[in-house]
Residue, then its C-alpha position, 0 to 999 in steps of 0.5 A: x500500500x503506497x498511501x501511508x495515511x490511508x494505511x494508518x487510518x485503516x489501522x486506527x479505525x480497526x482499533x476504534x472499532x469503526x469503519x474508516x469513513x465513519x472515523x474520518x467523519x467524526x474525527x478532525x485532522x487534529x484528533x488524528x494527528x494526536x493519535x499519530x504523534x502518540x503512536x510515534x512515541x510508542x515505537x521502540x526506535x523513538x523510545x531509544x532515541x529519546x533515551x539517548x538524547x536524555x542521556x546526552x543532556x544529562x551528561x552535559x551537566x556532569x563534571x569530567x569525573x562524574x561523567x566518567x563514573x556515569x559512563x562506567x556505570x552504564x557500561x556495567x548495565x550493558 
């Protein structure tokens, strides 16, 4: 299927238990956009990227000694 929005709309309508045309009639683009944004946050790749960004931001707040200790603790988790 080459139409990604239609593919998403079909999946969302199945989750909501209604036909696609009915879902599109009762929901506006903002509602559907919220579902798309929420579903993106549930993706494991998104979650991994988010955690990596948070780790980078946290690392910027550390002294070099704290950063080294934090990295070593992270390596121990791997």
